[in-house]
C-alpha positions in Angstrom: 174.9 -87.3 -27.8 171.4 -88.4 -27.0 169.4 -90.8 -29.2 167.0 -88.1 -30.4 170.1 -86.2 -31.7 171.3 -89.2 -33.6 168.8 -89.1 -36.5 166.3 -86.6 -37.8 162.6 -86.9 -36.6 163.6 -89.3 -33.9 160.2 -89.6 -32.2 158.5 -90.4 -35.5 161.3 -92.7 -36.7 161.4 -94.7 -33.4 157.8 -95.8 -34.0 159.1 -98.0 -36.8 161.0 -99.9 -34.1 158.0 -100.0 -31.7 156.0 -101.5 -34.6 158.8 -104.0 -35.3 158.7 -105.1 -31.6 154.9 -105.4 -31.6 154.9 -107.2 -34.9 157.6 -109.6 -33.7 155.7 -110.4 -30.5 152.6 -111.1 -32.5 154.5 -113.3 -34.9 156.0 -115.4 -32.1 152.7 -115.8 -30.4 150.9 -116.8 -33.6 153.6 -119.1 -35.1 155.0 -120.7 -32.0 152.5 -120.1 -29.1 153.3 -120.7 -25.4 157.0 -121.4 -24.8 157.6 -123.5 -21.6 161.4 -123.9 -21.1 163.0 -126.6 -23.1 160.0 -127.1 -25.3 160.0 -127.1 -29.1 158.1 -123.8 -29.2 160.8 -122.1 -27.1 163.5 -123.4 -29.4 161.7 -122.3 -32.5 161.0 -118.9 -31.1 164.7 -118.6 -30.2 165.7 -119.5 -33.8 163.4 -116.7 -34.9 165.2 -114.3 -32.6 168.6 -115.6 -33.7 167.8 -114.7 -37.3 166.9 -111.2 -36.3 170.1 -110.7 -34.3 172.2 -112.1 -37.2 170.8 -109.2 -39.3 171.2 -106.5 -36.6 174.5 -107.6 -35.1 178.0 -108.6 -36.2 177.8 -111.9 -34.4 175.0 -114.0 -33.1 174.8 -117.5 -31.5 172.6 -119.8 -29.6 174.1 -121.6 -26.6 172.3 -124.7 -25.2 172.0 -125.8 -21.6 169.9 -128.3 -19.7 167.4 -127.7 -16.9 164.0 -128.9 -15.6 160.9 -127.1 -16.7 158.9 -128.0 -13.6 161.3 -128.2 -10.7 161.4 -124.5 -9.8 157.7 -124.2 -8.9 157.4 -127.8 -7.6 158.3 -126.4 -4.1 154.6 -125.3 -3.8 152.9 -128.7 -4.0 155.8 -130.6 -2.4 156.0 -128.1 0.4 152.2 -128.3 0.9 152.4 -132.2 1.0 155.2 -132.0 3.6 153.2 -129.6 5.8 150.1 -131.8 5.6 152.2 -134.8 6.7 153.7 -132.6 9.4 150.2 -132.1 10.9 149.5 -135.8 10.7 152.7 -136.8 12.5 152.2 -134.0 15.0 148.8 -135.5 15.8 150.4 -138.9 16.3 152.9 -137.5 18.7 155.8 -138.2 16.4 157.3 -134.7 16.9 160.8 -135.5 15.7 159.5 -136.8 12.3 157.0 -133.9 12.0 159.7 -131.4 12.8 161.9 -132.9 10.1 159.1 -132.6 7.5 158.4 -128.9 8.4 162.2 -128.2 8.2 162.4 -129.9 4.8 159.5 -127.8 3.5 161.3 -124.7 4.7 164.5 -125.8 3.0 162.7 -126.2 -0.4 161.0 -122.9 -0.1 164.2 -121.1 0.8 166.3 -123.0 -1.7 164.1 -122.7 -4.8 162.1 -119.5 -4.3 164.1 -117.3 -2.0 167.7 -118.2 -3.2 166.8 -119.7 -6.6 169.0 -122.7 -6.1 168.2 -126.0 -8.0 167.6 -128.0 -4.9 164.7 -130.0 -6.5 166.1 -130.4 -10.0 167.6 -133.8 -9.3 164.1 -135.2 -8.9 162.9 -134.0 -12.3 163.9 -134.9 -15.9 166.1 -132.3 -17.7 165.2 -130.6 -21.0 167.4 -128.8 -23.4 166.9 -125.0 -23.6 169.1 -122.2 -24.9 170.2 -118.6 -24.8 170.5 -116.4 -27.9 173.2 -113.7 -27.9 173.8 -111.0 -30.5 176.6 -108.4 -30.6 177.1 -105.1 -32.4 180.8 -104.4 -32.0 182.6 -101.2 -31.3 184.4 -99.5 -34.2 187.6 -99.2 -32.3 189.0 -100.8 -29.1 186.2 -102.2 -27.0 186.4 -100.7 -23.5 182.8 -101.0 -22.4 179.9 -103.4 -23.0 176.2 -103.1 -22.4 173.9 -106.2 -22.6 170.1 -105.7 -22.9 168.0 -108.7 -22.1 164.5 -110.2 -22.0 163.5 -113.8 -21.5 162.1 -116.1 -24.2 160.2 -118.7 -22.2 156.7 -118.3 -20.8 155.3 -119.6 -17.5 152.8 -122.3 -16.7 149.5 -120.7 -15.6 149.2 -119.7 -11.9 145.7 -121.0 -11.2 144.8 -118.6 -8.5 146.2 -115.5 -10.1 143.6 -116.2 -12.9 140.7 -117.3 -10.7 141.1 -115.3 -7.6 143.8 -112.7 -8.0 145.8 -111.1 -5.2 143.5 -112.1 -2.3 143.8 -115.9 -3.0 147.5 -115.8 -3.9 148.2 -113.9 -0.6 146.0 -116.3 1.3 148.0 -119.3 0.1 151.4 -117.6 0.7 150.5 -116.4 4.2 149.0 -119.8 5.1 152.1 -121.6 3.9 154.4 -119.3 5.9 152.2 -119.8 9.0 152.1 -123.6 8.5 155.9 -123.7 8.3 156.4 -121.6 11.4 153.7 -123.5 13.2 155.2 -126.9 12.1 158.6 -126.0 13.5 157.5 -124.2 16.6 154.7 -126.6 17.6 156.9 -129.6 17.3 159.7 -128.1 19.3 157.1 -127.2 22.0 155.7 -130.8 21.8 159.1 -132.4 22.2 159.6 -130.3 25.3 156.2 -130.5 26.8 154.4 -133.6 25.4 156.4 -136.7 26.2 159.4 -136.0 24.0 160.3 -136.6 20.4 158.2 -139.7 20.1 155.2 -139.3 22.4 151.6 -140.3 22.4 148.7 -139.3 20.1 147.9 -135.7 20.9 144.2 -136.3 21.6 144.8 -139.3 23.8 147.7 -137.9 25.8 147.9 -135.6 28.8 150.1 -133.2 26.8 147.9 -130.2 27.7 145.6 -127.7 26.2 148.3 -125.8 24.3 149.4 -128.8 22.2 145.8 -129.6 21.3 145.2 -126.0 20.3 148.3 -126.1 18.1 146.9 -129.2 16.5 143.6 -127.5 15.7 145.4 -124.5 14.1 147.4 -127.0 11.9 144.1 -128.5 10.8 142.7 -125.1 9.8 145.7 -124.6 7.3 145.1 -128.0 5.6 142.3 -126.9 3.2 144.5 -124.0 1.9 147.5 -126.3 1.6 145.4 -128.7 -0.5 144.6 -125.7 -2.8 148.3 -125.3 -3.3 148.5 -128.6 -5.2 146.8 -126.7 -8.1 148.9 -123.5 -7.8 150.6 -124.1 -11.2 148.7 -125.6 -14.0 151.3 -127.7 -15.9 148.8 -128.5 -18.6 148.5 -124.8 -19.5 151.6 -122.8 -20.5 150.7 -119.2 -21.1 151.4 -117.0 -24.1 153.8 -114.6 -22.4 153.3 -111.7 -24.8 154.1 -109.2 -22.1 156.1 -111.6 -19.8 158.5 -111.4 -21.5 158.4 -111.1 -25.3 158.0 -107.4 -24.6 161.4 -107.3 -23.0 163.0 -109.5 -25.7 161.8 -107.3 -28.6 162.4 -104.0 -26.8 166.0 -105.1 -26.6 166.1 -106.4 -30.2 164.5 -103.2 -31.4 167.3 -101.1 -29.8 169.9 -103.1 -31.7 167.9 -102.9 -34.9 167.8 -99.1 -34.5 171.6 -98.9 -34.3 172.0 -101.2 -37.3 169.5 -99.5 -39.5 170.9 -96.1 -38.8 174.5 -97.1 -39.0 175.3 -96.1 -35.5 178.4 -97.8 -34.1 180.1 -96.5 -30.9 183.9 -96.2 -30.9 184.6 -98.0 -27.6 181.2 -99.5 -26.6 179.9 -102.9 -27.6 176.1 -103.3 -27.6 174.7 -106.8 -27.1 171.3 -108.5 -26.6 170.7 -111.6 -24.6 167.4 -113.5 -25.3 167.6 -115.7 -22.2 165.7 -119.0 -21.8 164.5 -120.5 -18.6 163.7 -117.4 -16.5 160.4 -118.9 -15.5 162.3 -122.0 -14.4 164.3 -120.1 -11.8 166.7 -117.9 -13.9 168.2 -121.1 -15.3 169.1 -119.6 -18.6 170.8 -116.4 -17.4 172.7 -118.5 -14.8 173.9 -120.9 -17.5 174.9 -117.9 -19.7 176.9 -116.3 -16.9 178.7 -119.6 -16.2 179.5 -120.3 -19.8 180.7 -116.7 -20.5 182.5 -115.9 -17.3 185.7 -114.8 -19.1 183.8 -112.4 -21.3 181.6 -111.0 -18.6 184.1 -110.4 -15.8 187.6 -111.3 -16.9 188.3 -109.8 -20.4 189.1 -106.3 -19.1 186.0 -104.8 -20.7 183.6 -103.0 -18.3 180.3 -104.8 -18.7 176.8 -104.0 -17.5 173.5 -105.9 -17.8 170.0 -104.4 -18.2 167.0 -106.7 -17.9 163.7 -105.6 -19.4 160.9 -107.7 -18.0 157.2 -107.2 -18.7 156.9 -103.7 -20.3 153.2 -103.0 -20.2 151.9 -100.6 -17.5 154.0 -97.5 -17.4 152.2 -96.2 -14.3 153.9 -99.0 -12.4 157.4 -98.5 -13.9 160.1 -99.5 -11.5 163.8 -100.2 -11.4 165.3 -102.8 -9.1 168.4 -102.3 -7.1 167.4 -105.2 -4.9 166.3 -108.4 -6.6 165.3 -112.0 -5.8 162.8 -110.9 -3.2 165.4 -108.5 -1.8 168.1 -111.2 -1.3 170.4 -110.0 -4.1 171.8 -106.5 -4.4 171.8 -105.2 -7.9 174.2 -102.4 -8.9 173.0 -99.0 -7.8 174.9 -97.3 -10.6 173.2 -99.3 -13.3 169.8 -98.6 -11.6 170.5 -94.9 -11.6 171.6 -95.0 -15.3 168.3 -96.7 -16.1 166.4 -94.1 -14.0 168.0 -91.3 -15.9 167.3 -93.0 -19.2 163.6 -93.3 -18.2 163.5 -89.6 -17.0 164.9 -88.5 -20.4 161.8 -89.9 -22.1 159.4 -88.6 -19.5 158.9 -91.7 -17.4 159.3 -91.5 -13.6 160.6 -94.8 -12.4 161.5 -95.2 -8.7 164.4 -97.4 -7.7 163.4 -100.1 -5.2 163.1 -103.8 -4.2 161.2 -106.5 -6.0 158.6 -107.7 -3.5 158.3 -111.4 -4.6 160.2 -113.1 -7.4 163.2 -112.2 -9.4 164.6 -111.0 -12.8 167.6 -112.2 -14.8 169.5 -109.2 -13.5 169.8 -111.1 -10.2 171.7 -113.9 -11.9 174.1 -111.5 -13.4 174.6 -109.7 -10.1 175.4 -113.0 -8.5 177.9 -113.6 -11.2 179.7 -110.3 -10.5 178.3 -108.3 -13.4 176.9 -104.9 -12.6 173.2 -105.3 -13.3 169.7 -103.8 -12.8 166.2 -104.4 -14.2 163.4 -102.2 -15.6 159.8 -103.4 -15.3 156.4 -101.9 -15.9 153.7 -104.1 -14.4 151.3 -103.9 -11.5 153.0 -105.8 -8.8 149.8 -106.8 -7.0 150.1 -108.8 -9.5 148.4 -107.8 -12.7 145.5 -110.0 -13.9 147.5 -111.2 -16.9 150.6 -112.1 -14.9 151.3 -115.8 -15.5 147.7 -116.4 -16.8 146.1 -117.1 -20.2 145.3 -113.4 -20.4 148.9 -112.5 -21.2 148.3 -112.6 -25.0 148.7 -110.0 -27.7 145.4 -108.3 -26.6 147.2 -107.3 -23.3 150.1 -105.5 -25.1 150.4 -101.7 -24.6 152.0 -100.0 -27.7 152.7 -96.8 -25.6 154.7 -98.9 -23.1 156.6 -100.7 -25.8 157.5 -97.4 -27.4 158.7 -96.0 -24.1 160.7 -99.2 -23.5 162.5 -98.9 -26.8 163.4 -95.2 -26.1 164.6 -96.1 -22.6 166.8 -98.9 -24.0 168.3 -96.5 -26.5 168.8 -93.8 -23.8 170.5 -96.3 -21.6 172.9 -97.3 -24.4 173.8 -93.7 -25.3 174.2 -92.7 -21.7 176.4 -95.6 -21.0 178.6 -94.9 -24.0 179.0 -91.3 -23.0 179.3 -91.5 -19.2 179.7 -95.2 -18.3 178.8 -95.9 -14.7 
């Protein structure tokens, strides 16, 4: 059975759940505002979501965990500082020191942004965040479980997404990559060709023209690296209406639909995870996976995870089978299930790789749970992405409506066919 066969006048009826999602997003934005991870606003918003899931589900709970709110994106200014110091020490002929600084910058970039490891967290104070989890149980023996998810926290504003858009963001990223490669390569060259690991000042030595040219190129990167200090504006958390209250309440709306219409599957449990800390490096979904390992992978119930993240621009709808900047492989079967669900409601969503960044599906894939993610946002990125423009005025009711239908299609398809 498909969702549109479950109740009369499905397309008209489902608008009630679209309106519920839109109203809920507006209520959270109005009453709680921006929600940096571990802040009082995030906690209050999660309590609001918990009350809803208590109504729609048989069980609901909030699980707390600790993480830093700023460590994840700190690799940008810290990396920039290390690369500027690298240029200084290279100039002084201290190639071994400069090489170590460039290598450390690379380690922080790879650790935090490419592999989402908490390598910088030990340098930052921890805050208490949480995950909200609600369940609608099967009527009989539970053999399958599907978890729909969105994240509750909102990001600190990315200065150059707001002020310059893609060209400035790309300039900073490309410059940073060039500076790292240059810092490593130039210092190795200098150690071999310019009086060893601890040589003379580049401009006073006879190291040769190549070393001096490499120094000049390093100097060219410094103004852009200085810009990177302002990449994240920690004084301005954004509203996050689309990213990702849209995903949270699309998921909740699907559970509400099942509850209101007394739909309970015989062998399939349906759950919603409102995850904290996605903008802090998937810290919430990672904590949830760790705390619920037995349920997710060891209780004998086949479990899949579907992340809904930023449901706004249907023309950019995409499903990720490769996540975390392509470093994590999501489950192709779950991706194809989502693709079929989207197709059933008239949305063509290609399966592919996320270009930069990650979704909570990656954390679940890493934990051994078959997972995939559905997004609908201009990846260039959109003007509202991680900026003050991501408020209720940027919401797209048509996209939310499609998101609710896709979530329901995925649930019914999974109950009928599994993966």
